Structures are given as C-alpha cells and as structure tokens.
VOMAR-572919 format. One record per atom (N, C-alpha, C): x negated, z negated, y; residue in one letter. Coordinates in steps of 0.02 Angstrom, whole numbers, padded with zeros to 5 digits, always signed. Example, Ala and Ser with C-alpha at 12.3 -4.5 7.8 and 13.67 -1.06 7.14 Angstrom:
<sites>
-00660-00390-00284A-00615-00390-00225A-00660-00390-00165A-00642-00354-00112S-00684-00357-00053S-00645-00394+00002S
</sites>
This chain:
<sites>
+00067+01261+00453X+00029+01187+00474X+00074+01116+00435X+00146+01152+00412X+00166+01074+00349X+00152+01079+00310X+00140+01150+00269X+00101+01124+00192X+00043+01091+00202X+00008+01111+00262X-00072+01100+00247X-00056+01024+00276X-00027+00976+00321X-00021+00906+00323X+00006+00875+00269X+00053+00912+00238X+00099+00884+00190X+00047+00873+00139X+00001+00906+00106X-00035+00904+00074X-00097+00866+00088X-00096+00831+00143X-00163+00784+00160X-00140+00716+00132X-00054+00717+00127X-00059+00636+00114X-00032+00626+00018X-00018+00710-00007X-00017+00703-00065X-00088+00708-00114X-00130+00728-00081X-00202+00740-00118X-00227+00675-00107X-00233+00631-00055X-00258+00569-00037X-00234+00537-00083X-00157+00524-00115X-00137+00476-00163X-00163+00496-00218X-00191+00563-00220X-00213+00568-00302X-00292+00561-00308X-00315+00556-00243X-00390+00532-00244X-00384+00445-00253X-00367+00424-00232X-00350+00360-00215X-00339+00342-00309X-00286+00371-00341X-00279+00342-00407X-00331+00358-00457X-00363+00415-00436X-00436+00436-00482X-00487+00374-00454X-00472+00336-00414X-00533+00307-00394X-00533+00220-00394X-00486+00215-00436X-00436+00151-00457X-00486+00113-00505X-00539+00152-00523X-00584+00116-00587X-00620+00043-00561X-00656+00018-00603X-00717-00063-00579X-00760-00031-00541X-00762-00081-00476X-00813-00069-00439X-00876-00117-00455X-00943-00072-00452X-01000-00121-00464X-01015-00182-00403X-00974-00171-00347X-00986-00208-00261X-00980-00284-00288X-00986-00326-00244X-01000-00409-00220X-00922-00416-00266X-00908-00464-00289X-00851-00491-00310X-00796-00524-00263X-00750-00545-00281X-00690-00559-00209X-00703-00627-00166X-00749-00675-00205X-00780-00727-00188X-00867-00719-00145X-00867-00663-00138X-00928-00622-00101X-00996-00662-00138X-01009-00695-00209X-01039-00711-00234X-01075-00644-00300X-01053-00602-00299X-01079-00550-00355X-01129-00480-00334X-01141-00445-00376X-01202-00397-00355X-01183-00384-00296X-01245-00383-00241X-01222-00361-00168X-01286-00310-00158X-01301-00289-00207X-01351-00213-00209X-01304-00157-00201X-01247-00155-00217X-01190-00109-00208X-01135-00136-00174X-01109-00091-00128X-01041-00108-00080X-00990-00064-00093X-00944-00077-00069X-00885-00010-00071X-00844-00016-00003X-00833+00030+00028X-00799+00027+00089X-00754+00078+00087X-00701+00043+00124X-00625+00106+00121X-00606+00131+00190X-00572+00180+00195X-00533+00199+00238X-00475+00248+00216X-00446+00258+00260X-00401+00312+00259X-00406+00380+00296X-00412+00456+00265X-00402+00510+00292X-00364+00536+00352X-00371+00480+00399X-00323+00521+00450X-00360+00494+00523X-00331+00515+00580X-00372+00505+00650X-00385+00444+00683X-00349+00393+00656X-00376+00326+00668X-00423+00285+00633X-00444+00326+00581X-00500+00295+00548X-00565+00337+00547X-00586+00366+00592X-00644+00416+00604X-00709+00398+00605X-00707+00324+00621X-00758+00274+00625X-00798+00273+00562X-00754+00278+00507X-00753+00270+00453X-00794+00327+00413X-00775+00380+00440X-00791+00466+00439X-00867+00460+00440X-00875+00443+00506X-00921+00445+00557X-00980+00406+00505X-00970+00353+00496X-01005+00287+00442X-01054+00330+00407X-00995+00366+00373X-01004+00402+00301X-01047+00459+00299X-01012+00516+00339X-01062+00567+00352X-01138+00551+00386X-01144+00507+00437X-01197+00485+00445X-01245+00426+00430X-01223+00401+00380X-01242+00355+00328X-01271+00285+00352X-01230+00285+00415X-01254+00205+00436X-01251+00159+00426X-01205+00147+00349X-01191+00087+00315X-01278+00072+00280X-01301+00134+00254X-01373+00148+00230X-01399+00102+00267X-01410+00113+00339X-01469+00102+00372X-01461+00033+00385X-01423-00001+00417X-01405-00073+00425X-01394-00119+00367X-01383-00100+00309X-01378-00141+00269X-01464-00152+00238X-01485-00194+00170X-01557-00182+00165X-01572-00125+00121X-01637-00122+00118X-01646-00041+00097X-01645-00047-00008X-01607-00009-00023X-01594-00001-00085X-01524-00015-00105X-01484-00030-00050X-01419-00053-00062X-01382+00011-00081X-01349+00014-00115X-01293+00095-00137X-01223+00076-00114X-01203+00110-00070X-01145+00117-00046X-01097+00166-00045X-01042+00143-00066X-00993+00193-00096X-00924+00173-00064X-00893+00236-00058X-00822+00237-00021X-00773+00254-00050X-00720+00212-00043X-00656+00237-00075X-00605+00258-00033X-00564+00306-00037X-00492+00327+00025X-00430+00299-00004X-00380+00273+00050X-00326+00259+00022X-00282+00287+00064X-00212+00297+00016X-00148+00330+00049X-00107+00296+00091X-00112+00206+00094X-00078+00163+00116X-00102+00101+00129X-00078+00064+00181X-00117-00003+00175X-00106-00048+00122X-00042-00054+00076X-00050-00099+00025X-00090-00090-00014X-00100-00043-00052X-00157-00010-00084X-00222-00030-00072X-00261-00031-00021X-00303-00049+00019X-00320-00124+00010X-00242-00164+00031X-00271-00228+00046X-00271-00284-00037X-00234-00247-00076X-00250-00271-00151X-00313-00251-00170X-00349-00188-00150X-00416-00182-00189X-00470-00236-00144X-00449-00234-00082X-00498-00305-00040X-00480-00363-00074X-00435-00384-00087X-00423-00443-00121X-00433-00459-00173X-00430-00400-00214X-00462-00401-00282X-00566-00388-00285X-00577-00377-00244X-00669-00380-00237X-00681-00298-00246X-00621-00270-00266X-00623-00180-00276X-00669-00123-00220X-00657-00179-00148X-00682-00163-00088X-00712-00226-00052X-00766-00210-00023X-00792-00267+00031X-00774-00264+00112X-00725-00226+00120X-00748-00207+00194X-00703-00135+00183X-00672-00107+00269X-00645-00064+00288X-00597-00052+00324X-00570+00007+00346X-00514+00019+00411X-00460+00012+00372X-00412-00015+00394X-00311-00022+00383X-00290-00040+00435X-00220-00018+00421X-00176-00040+00503X-00173-00093+00504X-00160-00134+00564X-00145-00194+00583X-00079-00244+00547X-00020-00190+00534X+00029-00240+00481X+00014-00252+00429X-00016-00204+00394X-00034-00227+00312X-00096-00306+00333X-00124-00302+00370X-00200-00324+00376X-00149-00406+00393X-00102-00400+00441X-00057-00479+00463X-00001-00490+00407X+00018-00448+00396X+00065-00483+00332X+00029-00511+00283X-00018-00463+00256X-00039-00506+00194X-00078-00573+00215X-00105-00577+00268X-00141-00651+00304X-00076-00698+00310X-00027-00670+00335X+00039-00730+00316X+00047-00758+00267X+00048-00695+00201X+00073-00718+00136X+00017-00763+00102X-00040-00772+00140X-00096-00805+00112X-00168-00778+00095X-00151-00722+00107X-00227-00691+00091X-00297-00719+00127X-00328-00711+00101X-00392-00749+00117X-00444-00690+00157X-00419-00675+00227X-00452-00618+00245X-00461-00599+00315X-00512-00583+00365X-00527-00587+00405X-00540-00510+00433X-00504-00495+00517X-00505-00446+00547X-00584-00464+00578X-00629-00440+00584X-00691-00427+00607X-00705-00380+00679X-00659-00322+00695X-00680-00266+00725X-00595-00247+00723X-00628-00212+00771X-00569-00145+00797X-00587-00081+00763X-00550-00026+00751X-00564+00051+00730X-00538+00102+00798X-00473+00074+00834X-00439+00110+00865X-00387+00094+00882X-00382+00134+00963X-00296+00092+00983X-00277+00169+00996X-00195+00144+01006X-00161+00221+01034X-00125+00248+00965X-00106+00299+01008X-00086+00368+00926X-00002+00351+00924X+00021+00318+00942X+00079+00321+00934X+00136+00368+00976X+00181+00411+00956X+00218+00436+01017X+00291+00465+00982X+00328+00448+01026X+00405+00443+01014X+00435+00518+01038X+00447+00544+00972X+00464+00631+01002X+00548+00638+00975X+00557+00674+01007X+00631+00694+01017X+00646+00758+00982X+00697+00766+00943X+00716+00844+00914X+00743+00888+00969X+00716+00948+00956X+00730+01005+01000X+00812+00998+00983X+00846+01022+01046X+00925+01016+01034X+00974+00945+01012X+00935+00906+01018X+00958+00841+01020X+00984+00800+01051X+01000+00835+01129X+01035+00809+01174X+01001+00738+01191X+00940+00722+01180X+00910+00668+01206X+00855+00685+01266X+00859+00668+01312X+00824+00682+01376X+00782+00624+01391X+00802+00544+01381X+00785+00505+01387X+00801+00453+01340X+00770+00383+01336X+00761+00334+01275X+00849+00309+01267X+00870+00310+01362X+00948+00272+01365X+00990+00325+01314X+00986+00392+01290X+01021+00421+01253X+01014+00418+01194X+00981+00373+01160X+00982+00349+01094X+01032+00319+01039X+01080+00287+01078X+01138+00258+01049X+01172+00301+01016X+01191+00294+00952X+01227+00326+00913X+01182+00392+00873X+01115+00392+00891X+01074+00449+00856X+01043+00418+00814X+00985+00450+00772X+00955+00435+00720X+00881+00432+00717X+00841+00390+00706X+00767+00372+00710X+00747+00358+00657X+00667+00383+00648X+00658+00387+00589X+00568+00358+00589X+00540+00301+00549X+00484+00279+00558X+00445+00284+00480X+00400+00268+00470X+00363+00267+00401X+00380+00225+00349X+00398+00167+00374X+00431+00116+00336X+00468+00064+00384X+00519+00022+00365X+00545-00010+00404X+00513-00067+00408X+00502-00095+00464X+00453-00157+00504X+00370-00117+00507X+00369-00052+00504X+00277-00056+00492X+00285-00043+00575X+00200-00026+00584X+00171-00044+00662X+00223+00007+00700X+00228+00065+00688X+00253+00138+00737X+00338+00091+00733X+00366+00079+00689X+00447+00045+00688X+00425+00001+00754X+00400-00061+00730X+00399-00119+00784X+00417-00100+00850X+00337-00058+00857X+00323-00011+00941X+00390+00001+00955X+00417+00061+00907X+00479+00098+00955X+00528+00042+00964X+00552-00020+00901X+00607-00050+00912X+00597-00090+00969X+00541-00115+01006X+00503-00160+01036X+00518-00139+01103X+00496-00078+01093X+00520-00054+01176X+00591-00034+01190X+00629-00022+01145X+00711+00017+01137X+00738-00061+01163X+00735-00116+01116X+00747-00178+01151X+00753-00222+01204X+00687-00201+01226X+00666-00256+01282X+00690-00195+01329X+00662-00150+01339X+00677-00084+01400X+00743-00065+01406X+00779-00051+01356X+00852-00004+01359X+00885-00058+01330X+00891-00112+01315X+00944-00148+01279X+00976-00129+01205X+00935-00064+01189X+00983-00048+01126X+00921-00076+01042X+00973-00071+00998X+00946-00097+00928X+00966-00047+00872X+00947-00064+00832X+00953-00017+00773X+01020-00051+00737X+01038-00020+00680X+01095-00040+00650X+01078-00085+00591X+01020-00094+00587X+00997-00156+00551X+01006-00227+00573X+01009-00210+00635X+01021-00292+00675X+01090-00281+00700X+01156-00245+00698X+01197-00219+00723X+01212-00190+00772X+01167-00150+00775X+01162-00106+00846X+01172-00037+00835X+01147+00013+00874X+01200+00082+00905X+01139+00130+00852X+01088+00125+00849X+01029+00166+00818X+01016+00172+00752X+01043+00218+00693X+01025+00238+00638X+00965+00226+00611X+00940+00194+00581X+00868+00189+00566X+00858+00237+00496X+00808+00277+00490X+00813+00300+00427X+00712+00307+00404X+00705+00314+00354X+00623+00310+00345X+00611+00354+00303X+00536+00391+00307X+00507+00445+00279X+00423+00457+00291X+00382+00504+00249X+00315+00529+00282X+00330+00565+00328X+00272+00542+00374X+00256+00588+00449X+00237+00644+00422X+00232+00668+00374X+00220+00725+00365X+00278+00768+00363X+00344+00744+00343X+00395+00782+00322X+00435+00775+00409X+00428+00752+00445X+00465+00741+00525X+00485+00826+00543X+00418+00869+00533X+00438+00927+00577X+00505+00957+00547X+00496+00949+00477X+00547+00980+00432X+00622+00949+00448X+00620+00884+00450X+00673+00851+00465X+00698+00864+00530X+00654+00880+00580X+00673+00896+00633X+00701+00960+00643X+00680+01013+00611X+00688+01083+00614X+00763+01095+00574X+00778+01038+00522X+00845+01047+00487X+00897+00995+00514X+00873+00971+00576X+00936+00915+00639X+00937+00860+00574X+00908+00831+00545X+00930+00787+00487X+00910+00719+00539X+00877+00712+00574X+00845+00650+00617X+00857+00682+00682X+00859+00634+00744X+00860+00646+00796X+00765+00632+00854X+00742+00581+00821X+00705+00550+00858X+00668+00517+00816X+00582+00529+00810X+00538+00483+00767X+00466+00464+00820X+00467+00412+00765X+00408+00353+00796X+00333+00386+00749X+00291+00436+00803X+00240+00446+00758X+00199+00452+00761X+00139+00433+00726X+00065+00430+00730X+00033+00491+00727X-00023+00495+00763X-00057+00551+00758X-00096+00539+00697X-00102+00629+00658X-00105+00681+00699X-00035+00718+00693X+00018+00680+00665X+00082+00697+00645X+00112+00732+00712X+00107+00688+00764X+00140+00712+00823X+00127+00776+00864X+00047+00782+00841X+00007+00841+00886X+00038+00903+00840X+00045+00883+00784X+00076+00961+00729X+00126+00965+00753X+00191+00925+00772X+00252+00940+00798X+00267+00954+00859X+00215+00940+00887X+00196+00987+00953X+00175+01075+00964X+00129+01066+00903X+00099+01125+00891X+00146+01176+00878X+00194+01161+00814X+00249+01190+00762X+00309+01213+00820X+00309+01169+00887X+00364+01178+00922X+00430+01144+00898X+00437+01099+00858X+00503+01082+00830X+00529+01033+00871X+00498+00996+00912X+00503+00931+00953X+00475+00929+01014X+00490+00875+01050X+00428+00869+01117X+00433+00796+01130X+00394+00781+01168X+00372+00709+01167X+00421+00677+01216X+00453+00624+01206X+00517+00583+01235X+00455+00522+01260X+00432+00481+01237X+00391+00432+01271X+00314+00448+01225X+00284+00439+01278X+00186+00462+01267X+00161+00390+01261X+00104+00400+01230X+00065+00332+01192X+00061+00263+01252X+00055+00294+01311X+00037+00222+01351X+00116+00189+01363X+00179+00214+01360X+00222+00192+01400X+00264+00165+01315X+00249+00163+01255X+00262+00141+01190X+00242+00045+01209X+00281+00024+01167X+00261-00048+01142X+00195-00046+01120X+00158-00090+01162X+00080-00115+01121X+00039-00046+01133X+00076+00017+01173X+00026+00086+01140X-00041+00085+01164X-00069+00040+01199X-00148+00061+01216X-00173-00015+01209X-00145-00060+01183X-00173-00129+01174X-00186-00155+01092X-00129-00134+01050X-00125-00145+00989X-00176-00089+00957X-00239-00138+00925X-00266-00083+00856X-00215-00065+00828X-00250+00006+00816X-00194+00073+00754X-00240+00049+00698X-00299+00014+00714X-00345+00020+00623X-00398-00048+00644X-00391-00093+00608X-00452-00151+00607X-00493-00154+00558X-00535-00175+00546X-00603-00173+00509X-00599-00255+00475X-00586-00245+00422X-00549-00314+00376X-00610-00322+00318X-00627-00390+00309X-00652-00398+00250X-00631-00482+00220X-00668-00495+00171X-00631-00564+00148X-00672-00629+00178X-00623-00669+00177X-00662-00741+00212X-00714-00762+00176X-00697-00752+00106X-00773-00791+00073X-00810-00752+00066X-00827-00679+00092X-00892-00647+00103X-00918-00653+00151X-00885-00683+00216X-00904-00707+00272X-00940-00758+00268X-00914-00828+00239X-00935-00897+00211X-00988-00874+00177X-00974-00836+00125X-01054-00846+00077X-01096-00786+00075X-01098-00729+00127X-01120-00680+00139X-01121-00650+00205X-01137-00687+00259X-01127-00676+00317X-01191-00635+00342X-01244-00613+00327X-01274-00564+00339X-01266-00487+00321X-01237-00483+00268X-01199-00427+00252X-01143-00414+00293X-01096-00482+00304X-01050-00427+00345X-01076-00413+00420X-01139-00438+00441X-01149-00420+00502X-01187-00361+00512X-01214-00337+00442X-01232-00272+00428X-01178-00208+00422X-01131-00251+00387X-01076-00181+00385X-01045-00182+00469X-01031-00234+00495X-00995-00207+00593X-01048-00194+00622X-01108-00188+00614X-01167-00168+00641X-01160-00081+00633X-01145-00063+00556X-01141+00010+00557X-01062+00022+00598X-01013-00010+00584X-00956+00005+00598X-00966+00020+00685X-01002-00016+00715X-01019-00019+00794X-01039+00032+00820X-01107+00065+00772X-01134+00110+00767X-01099+00180+00775X-01038+00173+00732X-01006+00235+00707X-00966+00246+00778X-00931+00184+00802X-00885+00176+00855X-00909+00220+00901X-00985+00193+00924X-01017+00199+00999X-01024+00280+00991X-01065+00314+00908X-01062+00358+00912X-00994+00420+00929X-00937+00406+00912X-00893+00426+00932X-00871+00429+01000X-00871+00382+01025X-00870+00385+01097X-00913+00416+01159X-00972+00426+01120X-01033+00471+01155X-01042+00530+01136X-01004+00547+01076X-00994+00628+01032X-00945+00633+01028X-00890+00652+01051X-00821+00672+01044X-00816+00723+01013X-00856+00781+01025X-00848+00849+00991X-00871+00840+00929X-00935+00809+00924X-00954+00810+00864X-00927+00780+00809X-00902+00704+00824X-00851+00665+00805X-00782+00723+00755X-00779+00729+00806X-00708+00804+00803X-00747+00835+00745X-00772+00853+00724X-00829+00922+00679X-00826+00886+00629X-00837+00810+00628X-00847+00778+00543X-00779+00758+00549X-00743+00739+00593X-00664+00711+00549X-00630+00763+00519X-00636+00837+00546X-00609+00887+00526X-00647+00899+00452X-00703+00897+00455X-00745+00920+00393X-00722+00847+00327X-00725+00800+00370X-00682+00728+00305X-00647+00752+00285X-00590+00758+00331X-00513+00769+00308X-00513+00820+00251X-00561+00868+00256X-00549+00944+00211X-00579+00919+00145X-00649+00876+00142X-00686+00861+00086X-00621+00805+00065X-00600+00765+00087X-00578+00706+00045X-00504+00732+00038X-00467+00788+00056X-00392+00804+00045X-00396+00900+00029X-00461+00922+00027X-00443+00991+00023X-00399+01012+00083X-00392+00983+00120X-00340+01020+00186X-00377+01007+00234X-00357+01062+00293X-00387+01081+00363X-00345+01056+00411X-00356+01025+00462X-00332+00996+00521X-00349+01069+00587X-00301+01099+00618X-00319+01142+00650X-00358+01116+00722X-00401+01156+00768X-00429+01117+00819X-00389+01091+00871X-00333+01130+00860X-00276+01118+00924X-00237+01049+00905X-00246+01022+00847X-00204+00989+00830X-00248+00909+00843X-00311+00914+00810X-00358+00869+00810X-00370+00857+00902X-00365+00910+00955X-00402+00898+01017X-00337+00869+01034X-00281+00872+01042X-00215+00855+01058X-00218+00778+01027X-00218+00762+00961X-00220+00695+00954X-00286+00633+00982X-00326+00684+00981X-00394+00630+01011X-00363+00605+01074X-00330+00634+01128X-00322+00618+01186X-00284+00555+01200X-00246+00556+01142X-00203+00480+01136X-00226+00421+01087X-00282+00406+01097X-00312+00378+01039X-00385+00369+01078X-00404+00300+01078X-00461+00255+01098X-00508+00232+01053X-00535+00246+01028X-00600+00230+00971X-00634+00157+01013X-00631+00103+00968X-00643+00049+00998X-00674+00005+00941X-00710-00055+00947X-00722-00106+00900X-00699-00167+00924X-00668-00174+00995X-00666-00231+01022X-00595-00255+01002X-00585-00326+00983X-00522-00338+00959X-00485-00415+00974X-00444-00411+01000X-00418-00480+01022X-00373-00508+00976X-00369-00568+00962X-00321-00616+00917X-00244-00606+00951X-00237-00610+01014X-00184-00603+01066X-00125-00577+01039X-00161-00505+01047X-00158-00450+01036X-00100-00430+00975X-00141-00447+00929X-00109-00457+00854X-00050-00521+00857X-00076-00574+00887X-00005-00620+00885X+00073-00590+00909X+00033-00577+00981X+00098-00535+01008X+00138-00485+00975X+00121-00453+00945X+00146-00391+00909X+00173-00406+00833X+00156-00468+00815X+00164-00503+00770X+00237-00549+00776X+00234-00573+00825X+00307-00614+00881X+00353-00569+00879X+00327-00504+00911X+00392-00445+00911X+00424-00423+00839X+00375-00434+00790X+00404-00416+00716X+00439-00481+00696X+00447-00548+00709X+00470-00581+00712X+00550-00579+00730X+00541-00575+00806X+00608-00574+00861X+00646-00514+00835X+00632-00447+00807X+00671-00399+00787X+00691-00418+00712X+00676-00466+00688X+00714-00491+00603X+00663-00461+00555X+00608-00445+00566X+00555-00413+00506X+00516-00464+00476X+00534-00516+00511X+00482-00566+00468X+00537-00631+00465X+00533-00654+00409X+00589-00721+00424X+00565-00779+00460X+00511-00799+00443X+00451-00854+00499X+00435-00818+00536X+00403-00863+00583X+00367-00865+00655X+00306-00863+00634X+00270-00795+00641X+00200-00799+00614X+00135-00834+00648X+00093-00857+00613X+00044-00897+00652X-00023-00870+00621X-00067-00819+00681X-00113-00770+00645X-00193-00819+00680X-00176-00877+00671X-00227-00926+00696X-00301-00921+00653X-00349-00892+00660X-00402-00891+00612X-00403-00819+00577X-00354-00773+00590X-00363-00716+00562X-00428-00663+00605X-00442-00677+00640X-00493-00632+00686X-00543-00678+00700X-00600-00634+00686X-00659-00689+00680X-00719-00621+00730X-00726-00634+00780X-00742-00594+00817X-00832-00600+00840X-00845-00647+00793X-00914-00666+00804X-00977-00622+00777X-00957-00555+00748X-01004-00513+00726X-01003-00457+00755X-00942-00459+00816X-00968-00400+00861X-00993-00415+00918X-01001-00483+00923X-01022-00530+01012X-01105-00484+01007X
</sites>
C-alpha cells in the first residue's frame, strides 16, 4: 500500500507537467474563447466532486451545447492557482489555504462554492508513548508544509487547548515537513512521533498498522467547519461572464448532490478516476474509512475561512492580519 499511495503523488506530478501546454479556453479576463473551458482538480478524496462531474459529463450538460470541456489535474495548490491566474483553467477545486494566500497577495479570485469539509486526522506513531495531546512536549510532529491547512489546524488545537506550541515560535514541539505518502514509513522508522494527516493517508496508516488515531477529525481545530476543498474561479470571469460561472457551479452542485445521494457509486468513481489519472488504485478499505471523515458539500461561509486565516496570523504564519472580504461569492449557489 505504501508504494501504491506514493505513486499517486509522483505520477500526478508527471501528469501535471505533461498538461502545462497552452489552453484554448477563456483567457484570464473572461473575454476569450468561451466555446472551450478547462476545469482543474487534484486526484484525491476531497476532490471527488471533480471526478464525478467529469465521469458523468455534468459540465457538458449545464454549459451551452457545443462547449468543449477539458480537465487538468494538479499535484499542489500553488500550481493550480498559477494556472487559474494565467487563464489556463477557468475554475476548479483547490485547498482553502492556497486560495486564501493568493487572495491576500492580490490575486483576483473568488471562492464560489465549497467541495468538502473534514478529512484531517492527528495520528500518533506506535511506541511513541503518546496517549494524549498533552504528551506532545518534546516530541516531533510532521505536516505537509509549514503553515499549510493541516499544520494550522494542528497547531491551533495544541496552542488553544493544551498550551503547547512548536519550536518555530520557541515552543516544545519539533516541527518537520514531508509528503503525506511518506508518513507511514516515517512512523515505521521512528523519525516522527505525530502526524497531522489528510485523508486518505490517515486511513492508509491505520490499515498498515503503523500508527493510531490520536485526535479524530471532529476534534481537530476547524475539523468539521473548514472547507477541505473550495471551488475557485477568477473575479474577471465572474464579472464578464457570470452565465458561464453559473453553469459551472450548477454542474459542481449536481456532482456534490450525486455524492450525497449515491455514496457507493461515488466511491467507485473515485477509485476509477484516481487509477485512471495516476495508474494506482486505492483499496476499498482505505476509501471506506476515509469517506467517513469527509462531508461533501458546496455550502461555504466566508466567516469560516476568515477565522482560519486569523489563526494562521496568530500562529505567526502570516505577517499581517488578513482581510478576506470579497473572497467568497455565494450568489452562484443560492
């Protein structure tokens, strides 16, 4: 399983690099050729709405007849946001962190829907002598990146509930970073004690028996309120072609409702699409377990994102207190 899940990340990167050519879709100001659009998403569990929409051809149903719909798959939020800002894609699913960071840096984007919530789990290595978060003083934890969504969730919980902070801000926890696909092996070798883990990696660690749940999704900071994925498009497209944005969001809503009403078929689509995109296959056990920790919804609240951004600032990840006013546009999901 370790080799299978690691391959997802490696092969997804290769697929993204191969897909970086010019796009014939609408340009970044929303005034280009609107007969062809490109939607982006990641091949992971929180982005199942993108997979369902593609597999069921939902965008073709909501967009004007004859519109060609392309898809582009991304390995990380930075590359997704760059493609959105340059007009290589017209919209899609990305984590809230990259969306907020680019917005506060001046990117003209809008979050027009959510994709999912949940999916972050705090895992402890077997044999680390950690029975509760209070035992974290002097221990090493890992997150995908410094200040990423999962890092902020973990550090917020530790600071607010247990008064323990990382060595980055003169605290007692040692912080390292690495790809979630490597966490099981790092647990096995004893190089880290705790991991703040996005699904499906948490379920993979559980299945392999290298660690156990220390704090499950509902009890992690923002565990059930913060969108794990948001649907983003450009403000220029919202202004210049709101009909297209509405059509795109309508398809995304249909995909989300399909997942809610047909979870077993949606799981089959997710397994198939991830295998198609990465040539790797998640086990049914892993995807079933991961699914229990995720809520698929298109509803989004600016306050939830603002509260999370404030936590990033309080932890010292942001130099200035962010103002997300204008980031979220809920008019297309009403």
